[in-house]
Every structure is written in C-alpha cells, then in structure tokens.
C-alpha positions as CSV (number, residue, x, y, z in Angstrom):
1,M,-26.5,-2.4,-23.1
2,L,-26.5,1.3,-22.1
3,L,-26.1,2.2,-18.5
4,S,-29.2,3.8,-17.1
5,K,-29.0,7.0,-14.9
6,M,-29.9,4.8,-12.0
7,S,-27.0,2.5,-12.7
8,L,-24.6,5.4,-12.9
9,F,-25.8,6.8,-9.6
10,A,-25.5,3.4,-8.0
11,L,-21.9,3.1,-9.3
12,F,-21.1,6.6,-8.0
13,E,-22.6,5.7,-4.6
14,L,-20.6,2.5,-4.4
15,L,-17.3,4.1,-5.2
16,F,-17.5,7.4,-3.4
17,V,-20.2,7.7,-0.7
18,G,-19.1,7.2,2.9
19,K,-15.7,7.4,4.5
20,K,-14.6,3.8,4.2
21,S,-12.2,3.0,1.4
22,V,-13.4,0.8,-1.4
23,V,-10.9,-1.3,-3.3
24,V,-11.7,-1.2,-7.0
25,P,-9.2,-2.6,-9.6
26,S,-8.2,0.0,-12.1
27,F,-9.0,-2.3,-15.0
28,A,-12.7,-2.2,-13.9
29,F,-13.1,1.3,-15.3
30,S,-11.9,0.3,-18.7
31,R,-14.7,-2.3,-18.9
32,L,-17.5,0.1,-18.3
33,P,-19.9,0.7,-21.2
34,S,-19.2,3.6,-23.5
35,P,-21.7,6.1,-22.0
36,V,-19.4,6.4,-19.0
37,S,-16.8,7.9,-21.3
38,R,-19.3,10.6,-22.1
39,L,-20.0,11.6,-18.6
40,P,-19.4,15.3,-17.8
41,S,-15.9,16.2,-16.9
42,P,-16.7,16.9,-13.2
43,F,-17.4,13.2,-12.8
44,F,-13.9,12.3,-14.0
45,K,-12.4,14.8,-11.6
46,I,-13.9,12.7,-8.8
47,L,-12.7,9.4,-10.2
48,P,-9.4,8.4,-8.7
49,Q,-6.4,8.6,-11.0
50,Y,-5.0,5.3,-11.9
51,G,-2.9,3.4,-9.5
52,H,-1.3,5.4,-6.7
53,K,-4.5,7.3,-5.6
54,M,-6.5,4.1,-5.3
55,K,-6.0,1.9,-2.3
56,M,-4.6,-1.5,-3.4
57,P,-5.1,-4.7,-1.3
58,P,-2.1,-6.4,0.3
59,S,-1.5,-8.8,-2.5
60,I,2.3,-8.9,-3.1
61,S,4.2,-11.9,-1.8
62,P,7.5,-11.0,-0.1
63,L,9.1,-13.5,-2.6
64,E,8.0,-11.6,-5.6
65,I,9.1,-8.0,-5.1
66,G,12.4,-6.3,-5.8
67,F,13.8,-2.8,-5.1
68,D,16.1,-0.2,-6.5
69,F,18.7,1.1,-4.0
70,D,19.4,4.8,-4.5
71,C,16.6,7.1,-3.5
72,V,14.3,4.2,-2.7
73,I,16.2,2.5,0.1
74,A,19.1,5.0,0.6
75,D,18.6,8.8,0.6
76,T,21.2,9.4,-2.0
77,A,19.8,12.6,-3.5
78,G,19.3,14.2,-0.1
79,T,22.9,13.4,0.8
80,F,24.1,14.9,-2.4
81,L,22.3,18.2,-1.6
82,K,23.8,18.2,1.9
83,I,27.4,17.6,0.5
84,V,27.1,20.1,-2.3
85,C,26.0,22.8,0.1
86,E,28.3,22.1,3.1
87,E,31.4,21.4,1.1
88,Y,31.0,23.4,-2.1
89,N,28.7,26.2,-1.0
90,Y,25.9,25.4,-3.6
91,C,23.1,25.9,-1.1
92,G,19.4,26.7,-1.2
93,Y,18.4,23.6,-3.2
94,S,15.8,21.0,-2.1
95,L,14.5,17.7,-3.5
96,E,11.6,19.6,-5.1
97,D,14.1,21.5,-7.3
98,I,15.2,18.2,-8.8
99,Y,12.4,17.9,-11.4
100,K,14.3,15.7,-13.8
101,F,16.2,12.5,-13.1
102,D,19.3,14.1,-14.5
103,I,20.3,16.6,-11.8
104,T,22.6,18.5,-14.2
105,Q,19.5,19.5,-16.2
106,C,17.8,21.3,-13.4
107,L,20.3,22.5,-10.8
108,N,22.9,25.2,-11.5
109,I,25.8,23.1,-10.4
110,P,28.8,22.1,-12.6
111,S,28.1,18.7,-14.1
112,E,31.6,17.5,-13.3
113,L,31.0,18.2,-9.6
114,V,27.7,16.4,-9.7
115,M,29.3,13.3,-11.3
116,D,32.2,13.4,-8.8
117,I,29.9,13.5,-5.8
118,F,27.7,10.7,-7.0
119,S,30.7,8.7,-7.9
120,S,32.1,9.1,-4.4
121,L,28.8,8.1,-2.9
122,E,28.6,5.0,-5.1
123,H,32.0,3.8,-3.9
124,D,31.3,4.8,-0.2
125,S,27.7,5.0,0.9
126,S,28.4,5.3,4.6
127,R,27.3,8.9,4.6
128,V,23.9,8.1,3.1
129,P,21.1,7.6,5.6
130,P,18.2,5.3,5.0
131,V,14.9,6.5,3.5
132,S,12.4,6.7,6.3
133,G,10.9,3.3,7.0
134,A,13.2,1.3,4.7
135,V,15.2,-0.4,7.4
136,E,12.1,-1.7,9.2
137,I,10.5,-3.2,6.1
138,L,13.8,-4.7,4.8
139,T,14.3,-6.3,8.2
140,K,10.8,-7.9,8.0
141,L,11.5,-9.0,4.4
142,A,14.8,-10.6,5.4
143,Q,12.9,-12.7,7.9
144,Q,10.5,-14.1,5.3
145,S,12.4,-14.1,2.0
146,H,15.6,-13.2,0.2
147,P,15.1,-9.5,-0.5
148,T,16.3,-8.5,-3.9
149,I,18.0,-5.2,-4.6
150,I,18.8,-4.4,-8.2
151,T,20.8,-1.2,-8.6
152,A,22.2,0.5,-11.7
153,R,25.5,0.7,-9.9
154,Q,28.3,-1.3,-11.5
155,K,29.2,-3.0,-8.2
156,T,27.3,-3.8,-5.0
157,G,30.0,-3.9,-2.4
158,S,29.1,-0.6,-1.0
159,V,25.4,-1.6,-0.9
160,G,26.3,-4.7,1.1
161,T,28.3,-2.6,3.5
162,W,25.5,-0.1,3.8
163,L,23.1,-2.9,4.7
164,E,25.5,-4.1,7.4
165,N,25.8,-0.6,8.9
166,N,22.1,0.3,8.9
167,L,20.2,-2.9,9.5
168,P,20.0,-4.6,12.9
169,A,22.8,-7.0,13.8
170,S,20.3,-9.8,13.9
171,V,19.6,-9.5,10.2
172,D,21.4,-12.0,8.0
173,I,22.9,-9.8,5.2
174,D,23.6,-12.9,3.2
175,A,19.9,-13.4,2.8
176,F,19.9,-10.4,0.5
177,R,20.4,-10.8,-3.3
178,L,22.4,-7.8,-4.5
179,I,22.7,-7.2,-8.2
180,G,24.6,-4.4,-10.0
181,S,23.1,-4.1,-13.5
182,G,25.5,-1.3,-14.5
183,S,22.6,0.5,-16.3
184,H,19.1,1.7,-15.5
185,D,18.0,-0.1,-18.7
186,D,19.4,-3.5,-17.8
187,K,17.3,-4.6,-14.9
188,L,14.7,-6.7,-16.7
189,R,16.8,-9.8,-17.1
190,H,17.7,-9.9,-13.4
191,I,14.1,-9.4,-12.5
192,H,13.3,-12.5,-14.7
193,E,16.2,-14.4,-13.2
194,F,14.7,-14.2,-9.7
195,D,11.1,-14.6,-10.8
196,L,10.0,-11.2,-9.5
197,R,6.6,-9.9,-10.5
198,Y,6.9,-6.4,-8.8
199,F,9.7,-3.9,-8.8
200,V,10.0,-0.5,-7.0
201,D,12.1,2.2,-8.6
202,D,12.2,6.0,-8.5
203,R,13.1,6.4,-12.2
204,A,9.9,6.7,-14.2
205,E,11.5,5.6,-17.5
206,T,12.8,2.4,-15.9
207,C,9.3,1.6,-14.5
208,E,7.7,2.3,-17.9
209,T,10.1,0.0,-19.6
210,L,9.5,-2.8,-17.1
211,A,5.8,-2.3,-17.3
212,G,6.0,-2.7,-21.1
213,E,7.6,-6.1,-20.5
214,G,4.9,-7.3,-18.1
215,I,6.4,-6.4,-14.8
216,D,4.2,-4.7,-12.2
217,S,6.2,-1.5,-11.8
218,I,5.7,0.6,-8.7
219,V,7.1,4.1,-8.8
220,F,8.6,5.4,-5.6
221,D,7.3,9.0,-5.3
222,R,10.0,11.6,-6.0
223,P,9.8,15.0,-7.6
224,W,11.7,13.9,-10.7
225,N,9.1,11.3,-11.6
226,H,6.0,13.5,-11.3
227,G,4.0,13.7,-14.4
228,R,6.1,11.2,-16.3
229,H,4.1,8.0,-15.9
230,N,0.7,6.5,-15.3
231,L,1.7,3.7,-13.1
232,K,1.1,2.6,-9.6
233,M,2.9,4.9,-7.1
234,V,3.8,4.7,-3.4
235,K,4.7,7.7,-1.4
236,D,6.8,6.0,1.3
237,W,7.7,2.6,2.9
238,K,4.5,2.6,4.9
239,E,2.6,2.2,1.7
240,I,4.9,-0.5,0.6
241,N,4.3,-2.3,3.9
242,R,0.6,-2.2,3.3
243,L,1.0,-3.8,-0.2
244,I,2.9,-6.8,1.0
245,R,1.1,-10.0,2.1
246,W,3.0,-10.8,5.2
247,G,3.2,-14.1,7.0
248,E,3.9,-16.4,4.0
C-alpha cells in the first residue's frame, strides 16, 4: 500500500518535531514502502545518517562488549605526535592530519621513525595517557564484569601494566581479559571465544570485517576512520557509557 501524504507528514512529525529525542531503530527506515525512497532530497538531508547520529538506547550488557586498546582506551596517537615533535622536531601536526590509519601515508615523517616510536610505545606504554573518560568506565565495568580488551599488539604485558598504573588501586586488574591478537584482522575468533556481541575499535576496516561476521561493531570516532564506514559510531566514552545497561 502506498503511503499517503498524511502518513508521510505524520512520520516526519513523529521523528523530528519537538526537542525531545526519539529512538528509532535504523532498520525501520529500510522497511518503509517504496514511495519514501522517492521523496525529494531535502527530506533525506533531515533524516539522521545511520547509526552514530541516532540516539541508541542503553541496551548493551557489560558482559557482551569488548574494546580495542590503542586510540580507544589509551591515547597512543596523541602521544606519538608529542614525542615526534619534542624529541625529533617534526612539529605542527595534529590528530586531524592523520586522515588514514597508516600514519606513514599522511604525515611527512620517515616511516622508519614512525615504526620505531610505535614499537617503543608498544613495549612501554607508561608515557601514554588515557583517552578521556576511559578510566571511569573501565572501572565501572570491572565492578560488574570481566572487561575484555583485544589489541593487535603481539603481547599484552604493557597493557596490563598500563591498567595498573592508570586505574584506581581498588580495581582488580585480574578481572580484565587481555588478548593480543597480533593482527588487526585476527580479532574475530577471540570475540567469539568470549561470547561478545559488541566491539569498539578505531580502525574502520576492522569494524567492517567484524560487522560482516555478525558482530555489532562500534567505531570510536577518529579522523582516520571518517568517511570509511556506515556503522554505529561513538564520539567519546560518555557515549559508550550511555549505551551500556548498567546494574546487571
């Protein structure tokens, strides 16, 4: 049955009139009858883009979500820029200049130096500060679950040390499950191993791969993942906090 003009206006009013946020699952739009697809383009400019611009309900169990480490929990990229400026005089760069995941493809810095700095940070992460809000949410998660961190690093010793140095002393670090996959493309089997349904990562390609295998990927907003995916996105840990169903 075709949608009448009255139905379309009713839909428009339901979604967009007033200041209160209305939660509408993204899949609902795909089920609208075909005339919606023929609406004039200004209508679609008003429609929220899939995922991260729509407010999602707090529906994620603390037991079902896992996290990447670098640039999600720890500000590794920011630390790199600080080191490369203060110690090697490659200054004037910001995170916005890193528009690709591979830094060597967007910054005029010798690739050998880039690899050396990241290698040193992988072995000793003590210089890397937390991403804003990460410590508070990880602390809450440790009180209700076994937070799972799956990193592409080969080893997780430095990650465990980082947690000990940055989380409150009251947090049981042994409650964390730390996995070094050794590759950005080898996280799926560990996600399945721990029965996770959701995973937060800053690498768009990783999130796309996981989504293709049925995992609800959540992209952590970084300049290098802009325009490279059509998945749910969170801008910071405050948004992650709002997604989690606390108190289980």
